[in-house]
C-alpha positions in Angstrom: 17.6 20.6 -11.1 20.7 19.7 -11.4 22.8 21.4 -13.5 26.3 20.4 -15.1 29.0 22.3 -17.1 31.4 20.5 -18.5 34.5 22.4 -20.9 36.0 20.4 -23.6 39.0 23.2 -24.8 37.7 26.1 -26.1 33.7 24.3 -26.3 31.4 24.7 -23.1 28.7 22.0 -22.9 25.8 22.4 -20.7 23.1 19.9 -19.1 20.7 20.2 -17.2 18.2 17.9 -16.2 15.8 17.2 -13.0 14.6 13.8 -10.8 11.8 11.3 -11.5 8.8 11.9 -9.5 7.5 8.9 -7.8 4.2 8.6 -6.8 4.3 6.6 -4.1 7.2 7.8 -2.3 4.5 8.8 0.3 4.2 5.8 1.7 7.5 5.0 1.7 9.3 8.2 3.5 11.4 7.5 6.5 9.0 8.4 9.6 11.6 10.1 12.0 9.6 9.2 15.7 8.8 5.5 15.1 5.3 3.9 17.2 5.8 1.5 19.9 3.9 -2.1 19.0 1.2 -1.0 21.0 0.9 2.0 18.8 1.1 0.1 16.0 -1.6 -2.4 17.2 -3.7 0.3 18.4 -3.8 2.1 14.8 -4.6 -1.2 13.2 -7.5 -2.2 15.4 -11.5 -1.2 15.6 -13.8 -3.0 17.8 -17.4 -2.7 16.5 -20.7 -3.4 18.0 -22.0 -6.7 17.2 -20.9 -10.6 17.9 -21.7 -11.5 14.1 -18.3 -11.9 12.9 -19.0 -13.2 9.8 -21.1 -10.3 9.0 -18.0 -8.1 9.3 -16.0 -11.0 7.7 -18.1 -9.9 4.9 -18.5 -6.4 4.9 -14.1 -6.1 5.6 -14.0 -8.4 2.1 -16.8 -6.4 0.2 -14.6 -3.0 1.0 -11.3 -4.6 0.1 -12.9 -5.7 -3.1 -15.0 -2.4 -4.2 -11.6 -0.8 -3.9 -9.5 -3.3 -5.9 -8.4 -6.3 -3.9 -8.2 -9.7 -4.8 -9.1 -12.2 -2.2 -6.7 -14.6 -2.1 -7.1 -16.6 0.9 -10.2 -16.6 3.5 -11.1 -18.3 6.4 -14.0 -17.5 8.1 -13.7 -20.2 10.7 -10.6 -18.5 12.0 -11.5 -14.9 10.7 -8.6 -14.4 8.6 -7.6 -13.5 5.3 -5.2 -12.1 2.8 -5.9 -9.8 0.2 -3.5 -8.1 -2.4 -4.3 -5.2 -4.9 -1.7 -4.2 -8.2 -1.0 -0.8 -8.7 1.0 0.3 -12.3 3.4 3.7 -10.6 5.6 2.9 -14.1 7.6 6.1 -14.4 8.1 7.1 -18.5 10.8 9.1 -17.8 12.8 6.7 -15.3 12.1 3.8 -18.2 13.1 6.3 -21.0 16.2 7.4 -18.9 17.4 3.8 -18.2 17.1 2.4 -21.4 18.8 5.3 -22.6 21.9 4.6 -20.6 21.7 1.0 -19.4 20.3 -0.6 -22.8 18.3 -4.1 -22.1 19.4 -4.5 -18.3 17.9 -1.4 -17.3 15.5 -1.6 -14.3 12.9 0.8 -13.3 9.7 0.7 -11.0 7.4 -0.8 -12.9 4.8 -1.6 -10.6 3.5 -1.1 -6.5 1.6 -4.0 -5.0 -0.2 -3.6 -1.0 -0.9 -6.3 0.6 -3.5 -6.6 3.0 -3.9 -9.2 6.0 -6.6 -9.0 8.3 -8.4 -11.3 10.8 -12.0 -10.7 12.7 -12.4 -12.3 16.4 -15.5 -12.2 18.4 -14.8 -10.3 21.3 -17.6 -10.6 24.3 -20.2 -9.0 22.7 -18.3 -7.4 20.7 -16.2 -7.8 17.2 -12.3 -6.8 17.7 -11.1 -6.5 13.7 -7.5 -5.9 13.1 -5.9 -5.2 9.6 -2.0 -4.1 8.4 -1.1 -3.0 5.0 2.3 -3.2 3.6 3.8 -1.9 0.4 5.9 -3.5 -1.7 7.6 -2.0 -5.1 8.7 -4.0 -7.7 10.9 -3.4 -11.0 10.2 -4.0 -14.2 12.5 -7.5 -14.0 10.2 -8.6 -11.2 12.5 -7.7 -8.4 11.8 -6.6 -4.8 12.8 -2.8 -4.7 11.3 -1.7 -1.4 9.0 -3.2 1.6 7.0 -1.1 4.0 4.7 -1.8 6.6 2.0 1.5 6.0 1.7 2.8 9.4 0.1 5.9 8.3 -2.9 6.6 11.2 -4.9 8.8 8.5 -4.9 5.6 6.0 -6.3 3.1 8.5 -8.9 5.6 10.0 -10.3 6.1 6.5 -9.5 1.9 5.9 -12.3 1.3 8.9 -14.5 4.4 7.9 -15.4 2.4 4.9 -15.8 -0.9 6.5 -18.1 1.0 9.2 -20.0 1.5 6.0 -19.7 -1.5 5.1 -21.0 -3.3 8.0 -24.4 -0.6 7.9 -24.7 -2.2 4.3 -24.3 -5.3 5.2 -26.4 -5.0 8.7 -29.7 -3.0 6.6 -29.2 -5.6 3.4 -28.8 -2.6 0.6 
């Protein structure tokens, strides 16, 4: 919390306030230990014990749709697809203060967009899957405030765990 003390002649004004909390800040925090290209690729890639790439592709699409993603492009011949998920991350306090101080020219973070690009490739008797995710924070004017690749290993572990369950469901035709 910041406090500002202003003296006006005989009067004293004390102002205090606190900063707005950003719900997507943890995904955008600066990482001090940058990952190598090989480390990133290993985090984003898994091998599945099946040669049925179409089934794996369907399972991945189902998992993303279950998580609220909208599939934008898909090419089963190439084993490639893109999907997008929009999140309402508007901070009403930041909006109110922005409008108070700046009026109609005020800008604040209004939503975040997570983009996924993935490919599914036959790799011998297995299928290799690679998925990467990127998050964009958008302001109320439609401008991009920040773009960052999601490089959290836990995020990818959770995603591929869901994909494994999705593959099981596809195999069992549940």
